N, C-alpha and C positions, 0 to 999 in steps of 0.2 A: 555651272561650275565643273572643272575637269573632272574626269572620272578615270582612275587609274587601277590597273590590276594590281594585285598584292605582290609586294616585292618579295625577292628571295631572301633568305637570312644571310647575312655576310659570311664570306668564307675566309679564314685566317691563314696567314703564312708567316713562318719565322726564318730569317735568315741570319748566320752568325759570321762575323768578322773578327778575325784575331791573327796573331802570330802564335802558333801552337808550339814553337820551338823555344826550349829553355836550356840554359847553360847547366853544367854539372853543378849540382847542389842548388839549382833554382827552384823556388816554390811558389812564386806568384803568377798567376794566369789572369789575364785581362781579355775581355771579349765584348764587342758592341753586338747587341740583339736587336735586330730591326723586326719590328712586328707590324704587319699590314693587314688590314680588313678592307675587303673588297666586295662589290656586287650587293651591298646592302642598301644604305641610305641615299641612293642616286637622286632621289627626288627632294631632298631636304629643302625646305624654303618655298614650297609651291603654297601660298597662303590660301586657305579656305579650300584645299582640294579634299574631295571625298574619294574615300577609297574603301574597300572591303575591309573590315576589321582585321588588322594584321599587327605586325611589330610597331608600326609607326603611331597607330592610335593606342597602343599598349603603353601610354604614357601619361604622366601627371607632372604639372609644373605649378609651382608657386611663386608669385612675384612680389618681392618685399620692397616697399618704397618708404624711404625716410621722409617722415612727416614731422620731424623735429622743428622747433621754432627757427632755427638758423636757416632752413629752406626757404625762409621769406627774404632772405638778404643775399642777393638782390631778389625781388619778387619774381624775375623770370625763371628763376631756378626750379620753383615748385611748378610753373607751367611746364616747363621743359620736361620735368620728371612725369607730370601727368601726360604729356603728349607721347613721351617715349613708351610709358607703359602701353598707352593705347595702341601704339605702333606695334609693340610686341604681342598684344592680344590680338590684333589684326593677322598676325603671323602665325597664329596658333592653327593647327589643321582641325577640321571636322573630327569629333570623337575623342580629343584629347582632353582629359580632365585638367581643371584649372582653378586657381583661386588668386585674388589680389588681397595682400596684407599690408596694412598702414603701420609703419613703425615709429613709435616715440620711445618714452620710458616705459611704456607696455605695448602689446601687439594687438591690433584691431582688425577684425575681418571687414574688408571694404566690400568684397563680393566672392562668392553668393551669399555668405554668412550662414549661420545656424550650424557652425562645425562640420561643413560638407564643401565638395568640390563641385563646381559646375562642369558640364560637358559642352565643349566647344561647339557651336553652330552660329549661323548668322544672328540668331535672336540672342543668345548669350553674349556673343562679342559685343553686340550693340549696347545690352544692359550692363555689362561690365565697364563699357566707355562712360556710360551715364553716370555710374557709380563714381568713376574716377575724377569726373567734372567737379563733384562735391568735396574732394579731398583739400583740407586747407592745412597750413603749418602751424605747430603749437605743441609745445612739451619737451622733453628731454630725450636721451638716446641710451637704449638698453638692447642691444643687437642679439645678446642671448635669448631673450623673450621673443624675437622676431623668428628666430631659427626654430625654436621649440615649437611655437604654434605652426610653422611651416610643416615641421616634422608629423605633428598630429594630425594636420589636414592631408598631407600627401600620404600617410599611411593608411587613411581611410578608403583609398582605392586599391582594387586588386589589379595592379599594373606592374610591369616589369621595370619601367624606366621612371625613376622619380628626380625631379630636378628643380633646383631652385635658382632665381635670380635675384641679387640683393644690390641695392643702391643706398649708399650713404653720403652725406656731406659733411659729417663731423666727427668728432671723437667719441668714444663709447664710454660717457661720463657717468651715466647713471646706474652702472653695476661695475662690480670689480672685475679685474683681469680673470680672476679664479672663476667667477660665474659664467664669464664668456667661454673660457677654456672647457669648463663643465659642460656647456651647451654644445660645443664643437664634438666633445667626446662622446656625447650622448647620440649627436646626429650622424657622426662618421660611419660611413658603411650603410647608411639608411636612404641618403639621398646625395646627389652631387650638387655643387653650387657654384655659380659664377658670382664674383664679387665686383662692384665697381666703385670708386671714389669719385665724386663729382665736385668740381672747385678745388680749393687748395687748403681746407682747414680740417682735414681728416687724417688719420694716423697711417702711414703705409703699412706698417708692420701688422696693424690690426685686420686691415683689409686683405693683405697677402696671406695672412695666417688663416682668414676664414677659407680662401679659395685652395690653400694648401691642404687644410684639414679634410675639405669636403671635395678635393680632387677635381676642381674647377679652375677656371681661369681668373686672373686679377688684372684690373688695368685701371687707368686713370682718364676720366673725361674732364679735363682742365676747364673747357668750355662748355656749360650746360647745352648749348645749341646742338652739340654733336651727340646728345643722349639719344635721339630717335634713331640715327642709322647705326648706333652701336648696339641698342636694345634689339633691333630688328635682327642684325647680324647674330647675335647671341641666341635668340629664338629660334632662327633657322638652322644653326647648329645644333640646338636641343632638339628640334624635330628630326634631325638626320640621325639621331642615335637608334641604334636597332638592338644591342645586346648591352645588358648592365651587368655590373659586379664582376667584370672580368678580372682574373687574378693571373699573375705571372707564377707558374709554379716552378721552383727550381729544387731539383733532386741533385744531391751530392754524394759520393761514394764515402765509405768509412775513412776517418782520418782527415778529411777535407774541411775546411773552415770558410764560410762565406765572410769575406771583408766588408763588401757592401753591394747593393743593389740600387742604382739611380736611374730615374729616367733622365735622358739627356737631350733629347729633342721631342717636342717643340720647346720644352721649357726644361730646366734642372730642377729635378724634384728628388730628394733622397727618401728612398722607400725602405731603407734598411731596418729602421726602427718599427716598421709596421708589419713585420713578419708575423704570420699565424702558422702555427705547426700544422703539417697536413700528412701525418704518417711518418715511418721511420725515414729520416735523413731528408725529408722534403719540407718545404715552407712555401706559403702562398704570400705574394705581395701584391696588393690591390692596385689596380689601374683604372677602375671607375668604368664609365660607358663608352661604347665604340660606334661609330657610324663608319662611313668610308674614309679611312685615314691611315696613316703611318706614323709610329713613334720609335724612338731608338732608346735602348736601356744599356747601361754599363754594368757589367757584372764581374767583380773581381773575388778571385776565390784563392785560398792558400792551400797548395796540395803537398802531402808527404814528399820530400826529395827522393828521387829515384836514380838509379845507375843510368849511365850513357846507352842509348839505344832502346830504352824501356819507353813505353807510352801507356797512357791511360785517358780514360774518359774523367775529366774534372767537373764537369755538370751537365745535366740535362734539363732544358728549359722547355716548358710546355705552356699552354693556355687552357685555364678552366674556368668554369662558373660554380663555385662552391655552393653547395645546396644547405638549407637549414638542419636536414638529417645527418650531416657530416660527410655526404657523399659529394661527388663533384661530376659536373658535365664536362667531358672533355671536348675542346674545341677543334680537335684533329690536327694540330701543328705542333711540331716540335724542333728544336735546335739543339745540336751537340757542341759542347765546349771541350777541347782536348788538350792535352799535355804530352809532348814529345822531348825527351832529353837528348842533346846533341852537342858533339864538340866542335861542329861547325860554328866559328865565331860569327860569321855574317849573318847565318840564319837566326841564331839566338839572341843578337843584340839589336836586330832590327825592330823598330816599333811599327806595328800596324798603323795604317793612315788614319783609320776610323778612331782607333783608340786615342791616338795622339791628338786628333781634332777635338774630340770631347773632353778629353782631360783638360785641354786648354780652355774650352767653353765653360767648364765647371769652375776652373780657377778665375776666369774672368769675372764670373757672377759673383764669386767670394770676393774679389779684389774691389768690385765696384761697391759691394755692401760694407765692407770693412772701410774703405776710403771714405764713404760718405758719414759713416758713424764717427770716424776721426776727425773729419771736418766739423761735424756738429759738435764734438768735444773741445774744439779749439787746437787740436794737434795738427798744426799747419804741415810739418815736416812728413809726419806719418800719412797723412792725408794725400800729399803730393806724391810719394812714392808708390802708394797702393792705386792711385788713379792713373798715374804714370804707367805702371804695370798693366792697367786694364787697356789703356790706350795701345799699347804695344801688342797685347794679346788680340784685341778687336781687329786691328790692322792685320797681324799675322794670319787670322783665320778667315778674313773677309766678311766679319760682320759689321756690315756698312750701317746698318740701323742703330746699333749700339755705339759705334764711333760717332755718329751724328750727334746722339745724346749726350756723350761725354763731352764733345766740343762745346757744349752748352755751358759746361760746368768748369772745364778748364781751357787754358789756351795752348794748343799743342805746338811744341818747338820742333820735336824730333819724333814721328811715328815709331820708327824701327828702334830706336833706342830708349823709347818710353819716357821723353824728357817733357814734361808740362809745367805750367804754372797754374795755381789755383786763380780763377777769376775772382777779382775784388767784389762784384756784384752779381750774384745769379738769382734769376727769377725763381721763385718758389715752386711754381709749376714745372720748371725745367728739372729742378734737382728731384721732385717727387716723381716725375716721368722716369727719369733714369733709375730711380730707386725700384719703383714699381716694376719696371720692364728689365731689370738687371738679369733675370733668369732666363729671358728669351734668347733661344740658341739659333744659329744658322747650321742647316744640315751639311754634313760633308758631302762634297762631291763624289758621287760613287763611281 
């Protein structure tokens, strides 16, 4: 097996894109904040690689596999799920703690058992795969119990990165929506989790709400044959994470109000309601775990109006890892959002291209979700208008992937005008794929 030297901890940088000029009386300041982490998990996905204990082995992963009765229809589904989980286990690096959970209306420890985690090496990976072969389908679905067991197991390891991978094929029928929400609230901030729906009998909003609450990704694997490749990618991504619990800390001066803080790339995720106070006039917005990657955030603040020629610092954005004692480790990168009042009409009315692009991407995600909800409710005119607007926005912003998904749900008459007709027959998998991936954005060309 390869032997790598310990990687360095990633370096973070912050870039701010905005039009800082406001007209007289103007008070809304918008900025796109690009956060980039480099020099960390560059070896993500070298399976079975041994390294000196470092950030990469400072991790624990819980794999939650749906074993409810519906996983037997068709029987290939359970087999594909077992194979996919085995592929993910093969991708674990030596030294990473892990467990496999079988999920029905109760959560069962499949491997290693005894309320503990295994440590990945050639032997434990093989034992886990043997245990997976014994998995069979039967029982109901109560995802909250799976998440709570994952949390108990993951918290038993003294590691920095805690991550879950959850696969379901059905609706969460054996517990209430309140029970699932309570489980998500209990697990939020304790581990991150990627969620996948396999087939077409699951509820999109359930799966996306799990990923959203636990700062992970959500997707559909309509054909169970695609699970192994998807699970391998997810695990490679998890193995590349080097810094956990990173927060965007936003400081604003007296008299300034934060309207919203949203992640806008690679997906739209509103973080406004997740703020935790961090001292006078500062708040932390959780972003989860980071490897080598870049993400964009839209920060919108309202400043007190000032006279022409005046300027002010509207917000200061930095990156921190909050500590249990209330202190924070500063990751050494910050960006400044400014406001300058001018009577130059050209300067004050031009919209920064980054801000314009991501405002459109957020509207695109919302138009798709509202359009599909209206379609399900039988409001044909409302659905046509919303999905037409979505086609127009996807075309204008160059979001080709979303445009392709929309074309499976509507017949596009005119992209630029947003003129569409709803298709009479839509494959369930196509509609679910569009809904699940509606928040995926394309990055603005810098």
